[in-house]
C-alpha angles and dihedrals in degrees: 000000000000125000130188105202122198124186107226141182088207140354137178140182122215128192117188089350093304122116108239097171138009139169140187123219114351139069136326111207122196104198128202121187120204130204092255097051125111139167091288089063091051091048092051095045096045091049093045094050098049091048099044108120097225102121122091125261126209090284094053094253124134094251108120134077131220089254090055097045099042090232126160131246133213119200121200121182111231117175091178088077085077092056112128109213099174096104129045125341101286120072117243116225098188091119093056115101118249111267096254093050093043093050092051093051092043090054091045090052091050089049091052091054092049091049088060090059096254117145103239130195123182144190120231120274113251093000124128101250136187107216118196125185144166104221111218113217088345095270117170124164136175118219125184129192094214 
């Protein structure tokens, strides 16, 4: 699993001009699921993300986690993160998990976050989404389960 994590002051997902998910301060996670991923990858990644000390403390230093701050998280499935652009001009998505597998692991990942008491918003799997965010910092990190 591959996650692009952005610290945000706000984020929202729209589908057909309707808001389907929105959060205030917290993290936006773009999640890619590969063919070799399983629930252990989702467990690792969900635990890593909620405990990453990337939110500011009282002194303005990146020293607090989402668990500590009570922030929110938005998870958006994004298979294009698995696009391999090393050859040719068109990305190859052979490493991306099939839709049914990816959706199951995406839902499992979201469930793991919720089980940790984190308020979670999502997009809609396989939908064409407009994702808006206000990047805080900016702080953007990439975390992989492998």
